[in-house]
ModelCIF file with pLDDT and N, C-alpha, C, O atoms, coordinates in Angstrom:
data_MODEL
#
_entry.id   MODEL 
#
_entity.id                         1 
_entity.type                       polymer 
_entity.pdbx_number_of_molecules   1 
#
_entity_poly.entity_id                      1 
_entity_poly.type                           'polypeptide(L)' 
_entity_poly.nstd_linkage                   no 
_entity_poly.nstd_monomer                   no 
_entity_poly.pdbx_seq_one_letter_code       MNPARRIAVGAAVGTVVSAGLMAVFYLYGRPDFMVQLSNQIWACF 
_entity_poly.pdbx_seq_one_letter_code_can   MNPARRIAVGAAVGTVVSAGLMAVFYLYGRPDFMVQLSNQIWACF 
_entity_poly.pdbx_strand_id                 A 
#
loop_
_entity_poly_seq.entity_id 
_entity_poly_seq.num 
_entity_poly_seq.mon_id 
_entity_poly_seq.hetero 
1 1  MET n 
1 2  ASN n 
1 3  PRO n 
1 4  ALA n 
1 5  ARG n 
1 6  ARG n 
1 7  ILE n 
1 8  ALA n 
1 9  VAL n 
1 10 GLY n 
1 11 ALA n 
1 12 ALA n 
1 13 VAL n 
1 14 GLY n 
1 15 THR n 
1 16 VAL n 
1 17 VAL n 
1 18 SER n 
1 19 ALA n 
1 20 GLY n 
1 21 LEU n 
1 22 MET n 
1 23 ALA n 
1 24 VAL n 
1 25 PHE n 
1 26 TYR n 
1 27 LEU n 
1 28 TYR n 
1 29 GLY n 
1 30 ARG n 
1 31 PRO n 
1 32 ASP n 
1 33 PHE n 
1 34 MET n 
1 35 VAL n 
1 36 GLN n 
1 37 LEU n 
1 38 SER n 
1 39 ASN n 
1 40 GLN n 
1 41 ILE n 
1 42 TRP n 
1 43 ALA n 
1 44 CYS n 
1 45 PHE n 
#
_struct_asym.id          A 
_struct_asym.entity_id   1 
#
loop_
_ma_qa_metric.id 
_ma_qa_metric.mode 
_ma_qa_metric.name 
_ma_qa_metric.software_group_id 
_ma_qa_metric.type 
1 global pLDDT . pLDDT 
2 local  pLDDT . pLDDT 
#
_ma_qa_metric_global.metric_id      1 
_ma_qa_metric_global.metric_value   91.44 
_ma_qa_metric_global.model_id       1 
_ma_qa_metric_global.ordinal_id     1 
#
loop_
_ma_qa_metric_local.label_asym_id 
_ma_qa_metric_local.label_comp_id 
_ma_qa_metric_local.label_seq_id 
_ma_qa_metric_local.metric_id 
_ma_qa_metric_local.metric_value 
_ma_qa_metric_local.model_id 
_ma_qa_metric_local.ordinal_id 
A MET 1  2 73.00 1 1  
A ASN 2  2 88.00 1 2  
A PRO 3  2 90.00 1 3  
A ALA 4  2 91.00 1 4  
A ARG 5  2 94.00 1 5  
A ARG 6  2 94.00 1 6  
A ILE 7  2 94.00 1 7  
A ALA 8  2 95.00 1 8  
A VAL 9  2 96.00 1 9  
A GLY 10 2 95.00 1 10 
A ALA 11 2 96.00 1 11 
A ALA 12 2 97.00 1 12 
A VAL 13 2 97.00 1 13 
A GLY 14 2 97.00 1 14 
A THR 15 2 97.00 1 15 
A VAL 16 2 97.00 1 16 
A VAL 17 2 97.00 1 17 
A SER 18 2 97.00 1 18 
A ALA 19 2 97.00 1 19 
A GLY 20 2 96.00 1 20 
A LEU 21 2 96.00 1 21 
A MET 22 2 95.00 1 22 
A ALA 23 2 92.00 1 23 
A VAL 24 2 88.00 1 24 
A PHE 25 2 90.00 1 25 
A TYR 26 2 90.00 1 26 
A LEU 27 2 85.00 1 27 
A TYR 28 2 83.00 1 28 
A GLY 29 2 84.00 1 29 
A ARG 30 2 87.00 1 30 
A PRO 31 2 86.00 1 31 
A ASP 32 2 91.00 1 32 
A PHE 33 2 86.00 1 33 
A MET 34 2 84.00 1 34 
A VAL 35 2 90.00 1 35 
A GLN 36 2 90.00 1 36 
A LEU 37 2 86.00 1 37 
A SER 38 2 90.00 1 38 
A ASN 39 2 94.00 1 39 
A GLN 40 2 94.00 1 40 
A ILE 41 2 94.00 1 41 
A TRP 42 2 94.00 1 42 
A ALA 43 2 94.00 1 43 
A CYS 44 2 90.00 1 44 
A PHE 45 2 84.00 1 45 
#
loop_
_atom_site.group_PDB 
_atom_site.id 
_atom_site.type_symbol 
_atom_site.label_atom_id 
_atom_site.label_alt_id 
_atom_site.label_comp_id 
_atom_site.label_asym_id 
_atom_site.label_entity_id 
_atom_site.label_seq_id 
_atom_site.pdbx_PDB_ins_code 
_atom_site.Cartn_x 
_atom_site.Cartn_y 
_atom_site.Cartn_z 
_atom_site.occupancy 
_atom_site.B_iso_or_equiv 
_atom_site.pdbx_formal_charge 
_atom_site.auth_seq_id 
_atom_site.auth_comp_id 
_atom_site.auth_asym_id 
_atom_site.auth_atom_id 
_atom_site.pdbx_PDB_model_num 
ATOM 1   N N  . MET A 1 1  ? 239.660 208.160 169.081 1.00 73.00 ? 1  MET A N  1 
ATOM 2   C CA . MET A 1 1  ? 240.040 208.256 167.679 1.00 73.00 ? 1  MET A CA 1 
ATOM 3   C C  . MET A 1 1  ? 241.477 207.743 167.548 1.00 73.00 ? 1  MET A C  1 
ATOM 4   O O  . MET A 1 1  ? 242.372 208.185 168.268 1.00 73.00 ? 1  MET A O  1 
ATOM 5   N N  . ASN A 1 2  ? 241.679 206.823 166.637 1.00 88.00 ? 2  ASN A N  1 
ATOM 6   C CA . ASN A 1 2  ? 243.014 206.252 166.479 1.00 88.00 ? 2  ASN A CA 1 
ATOM 7   C C  . ASN A 1 2  ? 243.924 207.225 165.724 1.00 88.00 ? 2  ASN A C  1 
ATOM 8   O O  . ASN A 1 2  ? 243.430 208.109 165.023 1.00 88.00 ? 2  ASN A O  1 
ATOM 9   N N  . PRO A 1 3  ? 245.234 207.075 165.857 1.00 90.00 ? 3  PRO A N  1 
ATOM 10  C CA . PRO A 1 3  ? 246.178 208.027 165.253 1.00 90.00 ? 3  PRO A CA 1 
ATOM 11  C C  . PRO A 1 3  ? 246.072 208.129 163.730 1.00 90.00 ? 3  PRO A C  1 
ATOM 12  O O  . PRO A 1 3  ? 246.236 209.216 163.176 1.00 90.00 ? 3  PRO A O  1 
ATOM 13  N N  . ALA A 1 4  ? 245.802 207.019 163.049 1.00 91.00 ? 4  ALA A N  1 
ATOM 14  C CA . ALA A 1 4  ? 245.701 207.062 161.584 1.00 91.00 ? 4  ALA A CA 1 
ATOM 15  C C  . ALA A 1 4  ? 244.501 207.902 161.153 1.00 91.00 ? 4  ALA A C  1 
ATOM 16  O O  . ALA A 1 4  ? 244.586 208.665 160.191 1.00 91.00 ? 4  ALA A O  1 
ATOM 17  N N  . ARG A 1 5  ? 243.400 207.763 161.858 1.00 94.00 ? 5  ARG A N  1 
ATOM 18  C CA . ARG A 1 5  ? 242.209 208.555 161.518 1.00 94.00 ? 5  ARG A CA 1 
ATOM 19  C C  . ARG A 1 5  ? 242.438 210.033 161.816 1.00 94.00 ? 5  ARG A C  1 
ATOM 20  O O  . ARG A 1 5  ? 241.996 210.901 161.063 1.00 94.00 ? 5  ARG A O  1 
ATOM 21  N N  . ARG A 1 6  ? 243.135 210.315 162.925 1.00 94.00 ? 6  ARG A N  1 
ATOM 22  C CA . ARG A 1 6  ? 243.425 211.705 163.278 1.00 94.00 ? 6  ARG A CA 1 
ATOM 23  C C  . ARG A 1 6  ? 244.302 212.357 162.207 1.00 94.00 ? 6  ARG A C  1 
ATOM 24  O O  . ARG A 1 6  ? 244.090 213.518 161.859 1.00 94.00 ? 6  ARG A O  1 
ATOM 25  N N  . ILE A 1 7  ? 245.270 211.630 161.689 1.00 94.00 ? 7  ILE A N  1 
ATOM 26  C CA . ILE A 1 7  ? 246.142 212.157 160.639 1.00 94.00 ? 7  ILE A CA 1 
ATOM 27  C C  . ILE A 1 7  ? 245.344 212.385 159.361 1.00 94.00 ? 7  ILE A C  1 
ATOM 28  O O  . ILE A 1 7  ? 245.530 213.398 158.687 1.00 94.00 ? 7  ILE A O  1 
ATOM 29  N N  . ALA A 1 8  ? 244.456 211.451 159.023 1.00 95.00 ? 8  ALA A N  1 
ATOM 30  C CA . ALA A 1 8  ? 243.644 211.589 157.814 1.00 95.00 ? 8  ALA A CA 1 
ATOM 31  C C  . ALA A 1 8  ? 242.712 212.797 157.917 1.00 95.00 ? 8  ALA A C  1 
ATOM 32  O O  . ALA A 1 8  ? 242.557 213.548 156.954 1.00 95.00 ? 8  ALA A O  1 
ATOM 33  N N  . VAL A 1 9  ? 242.097 212.982 159.077 1.00 96.00 ? 9  VAL A N  1 
ATOM 34  C CA . VAL A 1 9  ? 241.204 214.134 159.265 1.00 96.00 ? 9  VAL A CA 1 
ATOM 35  C C  . VAL A 1 9  ? 242.011 215.428 159.184 1.00 96.00 ? 9  VAL A C  1 
ATOM 36  O O  . VAL A 1 9  ? 241.572 216.393 158.558 1.00 96.00 ? 9  VAL A O  1 
ATOM 37  N N  . GLY A 1 10 ? 243.173 215.455 159.804 1.00 95.00 ? 10 GLY A N  1 
ATOM 38  C CA . GLY A 1 10 ? 244.028 216.641 159.739 1.00 95.00 ? 10 GLY A CA 1 
ATOM 39  C C  . GLY A 1 10 ? 244.456 216.962 158.322 1.00 95.00 ? 10 GLY A C  1 
ATOM 40  O O  . GLY A 1 10 ? 244.480 218.127 157.925 1.00 95.00 ? 10 GLY A O  1 
ATOM 41  N N  . ALA A 1 11 ? 244.792 215.941 157.562 1.00 96.00 ? 11 ALA A N  1 
ATOM 42  C CA . ALA A 1 11 ? 245.182 216.160 156.165 1.00 96.00 ? 11 ALA A CA 1 
ATOM 43  C C  . ALA A 1 11 ? 244.007 216.675 155.342 1.00 96.00 ? 11 ALA A C  1 
ATOM 44  O O  . ALA A 1 11 ? 244.184 217.549 154.494 1.00 96.00 ? 11 ALA A O  1 
ATOM 45  N N  . ALA A 1 12 ? 242.816 216.146 155.580 1.00 97.00 ? 12 ALA A N  1 
ATOM 46  C CA . ALA A 1 12 ? 241.632 216.604 154.844 1.00 97.00 ? 12 ALA A CA 1 
ATOM 47  C C  . ALA A 1 12 ? 241.313 218.053 155.188 1.00 97.00 ? 12 ALA A C  1 
ATOM 48  O O  . ALA A 1 12 ? 241.007 218.848 154.299 1.00 97.00 ? 12 ALA A O  1 
ATOM 49  N N  . VAL A 1 13 ? 241.381 218.398 156.456 1.00 97.00 ? 13 VAL A N  1 
ATOM 50  C CA . VAL A 1 13 ? 241.111 219.776 156.867 1.00 97.00 ? 13 VAL A CA 1 
ATOM 51  C C  . VAL A 1 13 ? 242.156 220.710 156.274 1.00 97.00 ? 13 VAL A C  1 
ATOM 52  O O  . VAL A 1 13 ? 241.819 221.791 155.790 1.00 97.00 ? 13 VAL A O  1 
ATOM 53  N N  . GLY A 1 14 ? 243.418 220.304 156.306 1.00 97.00 ? 14 GLY A N  1 
ATOM 54  C CA . GLY A 1 14 ? 244.482 221.119 155.725 1.00 97.00 ? 14 GLY A CA 1 
ATOM 55  C C  . GLY A 1 14 ? 244.300 221.332 154.236 1.00 97.00 ? 14 GLY A C  1 
ATOM 56  O O  . GLY A 1 14 ? 244.564 222.420 153.723 1.00 97.00 ? 14 GLY A O  1 
ATOM 57  N N  . THR A 1 15 ? 243.850 220.300 153.541 1.00 97.00 ? 15 THR A N  1 
ATOM 58  C CA . THR A 1 15 ? 243.613 220.415 152.102 1.00 97.00 ? 15 THR A CA 1 
ATOM 59  C C  . THR A 1 15 ? 242.477 221.387 151.802 1.00 97.00 ? 15 THR A C  1 
ATOM 60  O O  . THR A 1 15 ? 242.582 222.208 150.891 1.00 97.00 ? 15 THR A O  1 
ATOM 61  N N  . VAL A 1 16 ? 241.402 221.294 152.561 1.00 97.00 ? 16 VAL A N  1 
ATOM 62  C CA . VAL A 1 16 ? 240.251 222.189 152.352 1.00 97.00 ? 16 VAL A CA 1 
ATOM 63  C C  . VAL A 1 16 ? 240.632 223.629 152.655 1.00 97.00 ? 16 VAL A C  1 
ATOM 64  O O  . VAL A 1 16 ? 240.269 224.535 151.905 1.00 97.00 ? 16 VAL A O  1 
ATOM 65  N N  . VAL A 1 17 ? 241.356 223.851 153.740 1.00 97.00 ? 17 VAL A N  1 
ATOM 66  C CA . VAL A 1 17 ? 241.774 225.204 154.096 1.00 97.00 ? 17 VAL A CA 1 
ATOM 67  C C  . VAL A 1 17 ? 242.721 225.766 153.041 1.00 97.00 ? 17 VAL A C  1 
ATOM 68  O O  . VAL A 1 17 ? 242.602 226.931 152.661 1.00 97.00 ? 17 VAL A O  1 
ATOM 69  N N  . SER A 1 18 ? 243.652 224.955 152.569 1.00 97.00 ? 18 SER A N  1 
ATOM 70  C CA . SER A 1 18 ? 244.587 225.407 151.538 1.00 97.00 ? 18 SER A CA 1 
ATOM 71  C C  . SER A 1 18 ? 243.854 225.756 150.240 1.00 97.00 ? 18 SER A C  1 
ATOM 72  O O  . SER A 1 18 ? 244.163 226.765 149.605 1.00 97.00 ? 18 SER A O  1 
ATOM 73  N N  . ALA A 1 19 ? 242.901 224.940 149.851 1.00 97.00 ? 19 ALA A N  1 
ATOM 74  C CA . ALA A 1 19 ? 242.128 225.230 148.639 1.00 97.00 ? 19 ALA A CA 1 
ATOM 75  C C  . ALA A 1 19 ? 241.334 226.521 148.798 1.00 97.00 ? 19 ALA A C  1 
ATOM 76  O O  . ALA A 1 19 ? 241.242 227.312 147.860 1.00 97.00 ? 19 ALA A O  1 
ATOM 77  N N  . GLY A 1 20 ? 240.765 226.735 149.967 1.00 96.00 ? 20 GLY A N  1 
ATOM 78  C CA . GLY A 1 20 ? 240.022 227.967 150.213 1.00 96.00 ? 20 GLY A CA 1 
ATOM 79  C C  . GLY A 1 20 ? 240.919 229.191 150.150 1.00 96.00 ? 20 GLY A C  1 
ATOM 80  O O  . GLY A 1 20 ? 240.537 230.205 149.566 1.00 96.00 ? 20 GLY A O  1 
ATOM 81  N N  . LEU A 1 21 ? 242.103 229.113 150.743 1.00 96.00 ? 21 LEU A N  1 
ATOM 82  C CA . LEU A 1 21 ? 243.035 230.234 150.694 1.00 96.00 ? 21 LEU A CA 1 
ATOM 83  C C  . LEU A 1 21 ? 243.519 230.508 149.277 1.00 96.00 ? 21 LEU A C  1 
ATOM 84  O O  . LEU A 1 21 ? 243.662 231.665 148.881 1.00 96.00 ? 21 LEU A O  1 
ATOM 85  N N  . MET A 1 22 ? 243.770 229.453 148.514 1.00 95.00 ? 22 MET A N  1 
ATOM 86  C CA . MET A 1 22 ? 244.186 229.642 147.129 1.00 95.00 ? 22 MET A CA 1 
ATOM 87  C C  . MET A 1 22 ? 243.092 230.330 146.321 1.00 95.00 ? 22 MET A C  1 
ATOM 88  O O  . MET A 1 22 ? 243.385 231.192 145.492 1.00 95.00 ? 22 MET A O  1 
ATOM 89  N N  . ALA A 1 23 ? 241.843 229.963 146.550 1.00 92.00 ? 23 ALA A N  1 
ATOM 90  C CA . ALA A 1 23 ? 240.732 230.601 145.840 1.00 92.00 ? 23 ALA A CA 1 
ATOM 91  C C  . ALA A 1 23 ? 240.623 232.080 146.207 1.00 92.00 ? 23 ALA A C  1 
ATOM 92  O O  . ALA A 1 23 ? 240.393 232.924 145.340 1.00 92.00 ? 23 ALA A O  1 
ATOM 93  N N  . VAL A 1 24 ? 240.787 232.389 147.484 1.00 88.00 ? 24 VAL A N  1 
ATOM 94  C CA . VAL A 1 24 ? 240.711 233.787 147.923 1.00 88.00 ? 24 VAL A CA 1 
ATOM 95  C C  . VAL A 1 24 ? 241.838 234.604 147.305 1.00 88.00 ? 24 VAL A C  1 
ATOM 96  O O  . VAL A 1 24 ? 241.596 235.699 146.798 1.00 88.00 ? 24 VAL A O  1 
ATOM 97  N N  . PHE A 1 25 ? 243.064 234.091 147.339 1.00 90.00 ? 25 PHE A N  1 
ATOM 98  C CA . PHE A 1 25 ? 244.182 234.832 146.758 1.00 90.00 ? 25 PHE A CA 1 
ATOM 99  C C  . PHE A 1 25 ? 244.020 235.000 145.257 1.00 90.00 ? 25 PHE A C  1 
ATOM 100 O O  . PHE A 1 25 ? 244.395 236.036 144.707 1.00 90.00 ? 25 PHE A O  1 
ATOM 101 N N  . TYR A 1 26 ? 243.470 234.000 144.590 1.00 90.00 ? 26 TYR A N  1 
ATOM 102 C CA . TYR A 1 26 ? 243.235 234.105 143.150 1.00 90.00 ? 26 TYR A CA 1 
ATOM 103 C C  . TYR A 1 26 ? 242.223 235.209 142.856 1.00 90.00 ? 26 TYR A C  1 
ATOM 104 O O  . TYR A 1 26 ? 242.425 236.012 141.945 1.00 90.00 ? 26 TYR A O  1 
ATOM 105 N N  . LEU A 1 27 ? 241.136 235.251 143.625 1.00 85.00 ? 27 LEU A N  1 
ATOM 106 C CA . LEU A 1 27 ? 240.107 236.259 143.381 1.00 85.00 ? 27 LEU A CA 1 
ATOM 107 C C  . LEU A 1 27 ? 240.600 237.659 143.722 1.00 85.00 ? 27 LEU A C  1 
ATOM 108 O O  . LEU A 1 27 ? 240.222 238.615 143.046 1.00 85.00 ? 27 LEU A O  1 
ATOM 109 N N  . TYR A 1 28 ? 241.423 237.807 144.738 1.00 83.00 ? 28 TYR A N  1 
ATOM 110 C CA . TYR A 1 28 ? 241.958 239.123 145.074 1.00 83.00 ? 28 TYR A CA 1 
ATOM 111 C C  . TYR A 1 28 ? 242.911 239.624 143.999 1.00 83.00 ? 28 TYR A C  1 
ATOM 112 O O  . TYR A 1 28 ? 243.132 240.830 143.892 1.00 83.00 ? 28 TYR A O  1 
ATOM 113 N N  . GLY A 1 29 ? 243.467 238.747 143.219 1.00 84.00 ? 29 GLY A N  1 
ATOM 114 C CA . GLY A 1 29 ? 244.352 239.149 142.136 1.00 84.00 ? 29 GLY A CA 1 
ATOM 115 C C  . GLY A 1 29 ? 243.614 239.628 140.908 1.00 84.00 ? 29 GLY A C  1 
ATOM 116 O O  . GLY A 1 29 ? 244.232 240.126 139.967 1.00 84.00 ? 29 GLY A O  1 
ATOM 117 N N  . ARG A 1 30 ? 242.304 239.484 140.904 1.00 87.00 ? 30 ARG A N  1 
ATOM 118 C CA . ARG A 1 30 ? 241.490 239.920 139.763 1.00 87.00 ? 30 ARG A CA 1 
ATOM 119 C C  . ARG A 1 30 ? 240.834 241.250 140.110 1.00 87.00 ? 30 ARG A C  1 
ATOM 120 O O  . ARG A 1 30 ? 239.928 241.280 140.943 1.00 87.00 ? 30 ARG A O  1 
ATOM 121 N N  . PRO A 1 31 ? 241.264 242.350 139.495 1.00 86.00 ? 31 PRO A N  1 
ATOM 122 C CA . PRO A 1 31 ? 240.716 243.671 139.847 1.00 86.00 ? 31 PRO A CA 1 
ATOM 123 C C  . PRO A 1 31 ? 239.211 243.789 139.606 1.00 86.00 ? 31 PRO A C  1 
ATOM 124 O O  . PRO A 1 31 ? 238.521 244.458 140.375 1.00 86.00 ? 31 PRO A O  1 
ATOM 125 N N  . ASP A 1 32 ? 238.692 243.157 138.561 1.00 91.00 ? 32 ASP A N  1 
ATOM 126 C CA . ASP A 1 32 ? 237.254 243.263 138.296 1.00 91.00 ? 32 ASP A CA 1 
ATOM 127 C C  . ASP A 1 32 ? 236.437 242.626 139.414 1.00 91.00 ? 32 ASP A C  1 
ATOM 128 O O  . ASP A 1 32 ? 235.352 243.106 139.744 1.00 91.00 ? 32 ASP A O  1 
ATOM 129 N N  . PHE A 1 33 ? 236.948 241.563 139.988 1.00 86.00 ? 33 PHE A N  1 
ATOM 130 C CA . PHE A 1 33 ? 236.254 240.940 141.111 1.00 86.00 ? 33 PHE A CA 1 
ATOM 131 C C  . PHE A 1 33 ? 236.253 241.869 142.316 1.00 86.00 ? 33 PHE A C  1 
ATOM 132 O O  . PHE A 1 33 ? 235.244 241.995 143.010 1.00 86.00 ? 33 PHE A O  1 
ATOM 133 N N  . MET A 1 34 ? 237.385 242.518 142.562 1.00 84.00 ? 34 MET A N  1 
ATOM 134 C CA . MET A 1 34 ? 237.463 243.418 143.711 1.00 84.00 ? 34 MET A CA 1 
ATOM 135 C C  . MET A 1 34 ? 236.508 244.601 143.553 1.00 84.00 ? 34 MET A C  1 
ATOM 136 O O  . MET A 1 34 ? 235.898 245.031 144.531 1.00 84.00 ? 34 MET A O  1 
ATOM 137 N N  . VAL A 1 35 ? 236.372 245.127 142.353 1.00 90.00 ? 35 VAL A N  1 
ATOM 138 C CA . VAL A 1 35 ? 235.433 246.230 142.109 1.00 90.00 ? 35 VAL A CA 1 
ATOM 139 C C  . VAL A 1 35 ? 234.009 245.748 142.341 1.00 90.00 ? 35 VAL A C  1 
ATOM 140 O O  . VAL A 1 35 ? 233.226 246.435 142.997 1.00 90.00 ? 35 VAL A O  1 
ATOM 141 N N  . GLN A 1 36 ? 233.665 244.593 141.821 1.00 90.00 ? 36 GLN A N  1 
ATOM 142 C CA . GLN A 1 36 ? 232.322 244.051 142.008 1.00 90.00 ? 36 GLN A CA 1 
ATOM 143 C C  . GLN A 1 36 ? 232.037 243.800 143.490 1.00 90.00 ? 36 GLN A C  1 
ATOM 144 O O  . GLN A 1 36 ? 230.951 244.116 143.976 1.00 90.00 ? 36 GLN A O  1 
ATOM 145 N N  . LEU A 1 37 ? 232.997 243.241 144.198 1.00 86.00 ? 37 LEU A N  1 
ATOM 146 C CA . LEU A 1 37 ? 232.821 242.973 145.620 1.00 86.00 ? 37 LEU A CA 1 
ATOM 147 C C  . LEU A 1 37 ? 232.636 244.260 146.405 1.00 86.00 ? 37 LEU A C  1 
ATOM 148 O O  . LEU A 1 37 ? 231.775 244.335 147.282 1.00 86.00 ? 37 LEU A O  1 
ATOM 149 N N  . SER A 1 38 ? 233.436 245.274 146.099 1.00 90.00 ? 38 SER A N  1 
ATOM 150 C CA . SER A 1 38 ? 233.299 246.540 146.817 1.00 90.00 ? 38 SER A CA 1 
ATOM 151 C C  . SER A 1 38 ? 231.956 247.200 146.500 1.00 90.00 ? 38 SER A C  1 
ATOM 152 O O  . SER A 1 38 ? 231.354 247.817 147.378 1.00 90.00 ? 38 SER A O  1 
ATOM 153 N N  . ASN A 1 39 ? 231.486 247.080 145.275 1.00 94.00 ? 39 ASN A N  1 
ATOM 154 C CA . ASN A 1 39 ? 230.168 247.633 144.930 1.00 94.00 ? 39 ASN A CA 1 
ATOM 155 C C  . ASN A 1 39 ? 229.049 246.913 145.678 1.00 94.00 ? 39 ASN A C  1 
ATOM 156 O O  . ASN A 1 39 ? 228.094 247.548 146.125 1.00 94.00 ? 39 ASN A O  1 
ATOM 157 N N  . GLN A 1 40 ? 229.160 245.615 145.814 1.00 94.00 ? 40 GLN A N  1 
ATOM 158 C CA . GLN A 1 40 ? 228.141 244.864 146.545 1.00 94.00 ? 40 GLN A CA 1 
ATOM 159 C C  . GLN A 1 40 ? 228.151 245.200 148.032 1.00 94.00 ? 40 GLN A C  1 
ATOM 160 O O  . GLN A 1 40 ? 227.097 245.319 148.656 1.00 94.00 ? 40 GLN A O  1 
ATOM 161 N N  . ILE A 1 41 ? 229.338 245.351 148.590 1.00 94.00 ? 41 ILE A N  1 
ATOM 162 C CA . ILE A 1 41 ? 229.433 245.730 150.002 1.00 94.00 ? 41 ILE A CA 1 
ATOM 163 C C  . ILE A 1 41 ? 228.884 247.141 150.205 1.00 94.00 ? 41 ILE A C  1 
ATOM 164 O O  . ILE A 1 41 ? 228.157 247.390 151.168 1.00 94.00 ? 41 ILE A O  1 
ATOM 165 N N  . TRP A 1 42 ? 229.226 248.065 149.305 1.00 94.00 ? 42 TRP A N  1 
ATOM 166 C CA . TRP A 1 42 ? 228.763 249.439 149.431 1.00 94.00 ? 42 TRP A CA 1 
ATOM 167 C C  . TRP A 1 42 ? 227.237 249.509 149.291 1.00 94.00 ? 42 TRP A C  1 
ATOM 168 O O  . TRP A 1 42 ? 226.605 250.369 149.906 1.00 94.00 ? 42 TRP A O  1 
ATOM 169 N N  . ALA A 1 43 ? 226.647 248.630 148.503 1.00 94.00 ? 43 ALA A N  1 
ATOM 170 C CA . ALA A 1 43 ? 225.199 248.634 148.301 1.00 94.00 ? 43 ALA A CA 1 
ATOM 171 C C  . ALA A 1 43 ? 224.442 248.233 149.572 1.00 94.00 ? 43 ALA A C  1 
ATOM 172 O O  . ALA A 1 43 ? 223.243 248.489 149.685 1.00 94.00 ? 43 ALA A O  1 
ATOM 173 N N  . CYS A 1 44 ? 225.132 247.612 150.518 1.00 90.00 ? 44 CYS A N  1 
ATOM 174 C CA . CYS A 1 44 ? 224.467 247.229 151.760 1.00 90.00 ? 44 CYS A CA 1 
ATOM 175 C C  . CYS A 1 44 ? 224.213 248.411 152.668 1.00 90.00 ? 44 CYS A C  1 
ATOM 176 O O  . CYS A 1 44 ? 223.390 248.316 153.578 1.00 90.00 ? 44 CYS A O  1 
ATOM 177 N N  . PHE A 1 45 ? 224.906 249.542 152.447 1.00 84.00 ? 45 PHE A N  1 
ATOM 178 C CA . PHE A 1 45 ? 224.780 250.686 153.363 1.00 84.00 ? 45 PHE A CA 1 
ATOM 179 C C  . PHE A 1 45 ? 223.922 251.765 152.820 1.00 84.00 ? 45 PHE A C  1 
ATOM 180 O O  . PHE A 1 45 ? 223.724 252.787 153.477 1.00 84.00 ? 45 PHE A O  1 
#
């Protein structure tokens, strides 16, 4: 793999990971989502 392709793949992976983390932090900031998530997890037991 040439260096330019390695940098492009690294940048793409970094972008996807950053977007995923931003989505998670956004959802954790919404209390209604956290209540719904905890209810769904509790329903599994």
